[in-house]
C-alpha positions in Angstrom: -66.7 5.1 -54.9 -66.2 8.9 -54.2 -67.3 10.7 -51.4 -67.7 7.7 -49.3 -69.4 8.1 -46.4 -68.9 6.7 -42.4 -69.8 3.0 -43.1 -68.0 2.4 -46.9 -64.8 3.9 -44.8 -65.2 1.7 -42.1 -65.9 -1.2 -44.5 -63.1 -0.5 -46.6 -60.6 -0.1 -43.5 -62.3 -3.5 -42.3 -61.3 -5.3 -45.5 -58.1 -3.5 -45.5 -57.3 -5.2 -41.8 -58.5 -8.3 -42.6 -56.4 -8.8 -46.1 -53.1 -7.6 -44.7 -54.0 -9.9 -41.4 -54.1 -12.7 -44.1 -50.5 -11.3 -44.8 -51.2 -13.1 -47.9 -49.7 -10.9 -50.7 -51.8 -11.0 -53.3 -55.4 -10.3 -51.4 -53.5 -7.6 -49.8 -51.6 -5.7 -53.5 -55.5 -6.5 -55.3 -57.5 -4.7 -52.8 -54.9 -1.9 -52.6 -55.1 -1.9 -56.7 -58.7 -1.9 -56.8 -59.1 1.2 -54.2 -56.7 3.0 -55.9 -59.1 2.5 -58.7 -61.8 4.1 -57.3 -61.0 6.2 -55.3 -58.0 9.4 -55.4 -54.4 8.2 -53.8 -54.4 10.4 -50.8 -57.9 8.8 -50.0 -56.5 5.5 -50.6 -53.8 6.5 -48.1 -55.8 7.7 -45.4 -57.3 4.1 -45.0 -53.8 2.6 -44.8 -52.9 4.8 -42.1 -56.4 4.1 -40.3 -55.8 0.7 -40.9 -52.4 0.8 -39.7 -53.5 2.5 -35.9 -56.1 -0.4 -36.0 -53.4 -3.3 -37.0 -51.6 -1.9 -33.8 -54.2 -3.6 -31.4 -53.6 -6.7 -32.6 -50.5 -7.5 -34.2 -47.5 -5.2 -34.8 -45.4 -7.6 -36.9 -47.7 -7.2 -39.4 -47.4 -3.7 -39.6 -44.0 -4.2 -40.8 -44.5 -7.0 -43.0 -47.9 -4.6 -44.7 -45.2 -2.3 -45.4 -42.3 -4.2 -47.3 -44.4 -6.6 -49.0 -48.3 -4.9 -49.5 -48.4 -1.7 -50.0 -47.9 -0.3 -52.9 -44.7 2.6 -53.2 -47.1 5.5 -54.6 -49.6 4.6 -51.5 -46.5 5.2 -49.2 -45.4 7.8 -50.6 -48.1 9.5 -49.7 -48.6 8.3 -46.1 -45.1 9.8 -45.6 -46.5 12.9 -47.3 -49.9 12.9 -44.8 -47.8 11.9 -42.1 -44.6 14.5 -42.3 -47.4 17.5 -42.9 -49.5 16.2 -39.9 -46.0 15.8 -37.7 -44.7 19.8 -39.5 -48.5 21.0 -38.0 -48.4 19.4 -34.9 -44.8 20.8 -34.1 -46.0 24.2 -34.8 -48.2 24.2 -32.4 -46.1 23.5 -30.1 -44.4 26.8 -30.9 -41.2 25.2 -33.0 -40.0 27.6 -35.4 -40.6 26.3 -39.0 -36.8 26.9 -41.0 -35.2 27.2 -37.9 -36.3 24.1 -35.2 -38.1 22.5 -38.4 -38.3 21.9 -42.1 -38.5 19.8 -45.0 -35.9 19.1 -47.6 -36.8 18.1 -51.2 -37.5 14.8 -50.9 -40.3 15.6 -48.0 -38.3 13.9 -45.5 -38.9 16.1 -42.2 -35.9 18.1 -40.6 -36.0 18.8 -36.9 -32.5 20.3 -34.9 -31.3 18.5 -31.7 -33.6 20.2 -29.6 -36.8 19.3 -31.5 -35.3 15.8 -31.8 -34.8 15.3 -27.9 -38.3 16.3 -27.3 -40.1 14.3 -30.0 -40.6 10.7 -28.0 -39.8 8.7 -31.1 -37.5 8.9 -34.0 -38.9 10.4 -36.8 -37.7 10.6 -40.2 
């Protein structure tokens, strides 16, 4: 499956969304395990991020269930890595200074000073 085209990406996202919406652990875990054998972990994590975004429109409770019961630790770590980098880039583009206002600790957790934390509409970290 390397080099997936847009249609293939949409198909896999649809499969992940449907698998999670069934709330059947085995279906979700099997699908993610299959994708992990076919694709690099970063690509699977990207598919999961988009799937979670799509699930927010239908059932927000299922997202928490999926994080607790379906999404494996290695994929979840990659999701956190991708989102941390994205948020870090966003905050630096807004003028916050790396090392002063924002930083990342050794475990990849985003650290914010009080000014940045107060300006962010959701809790990060």
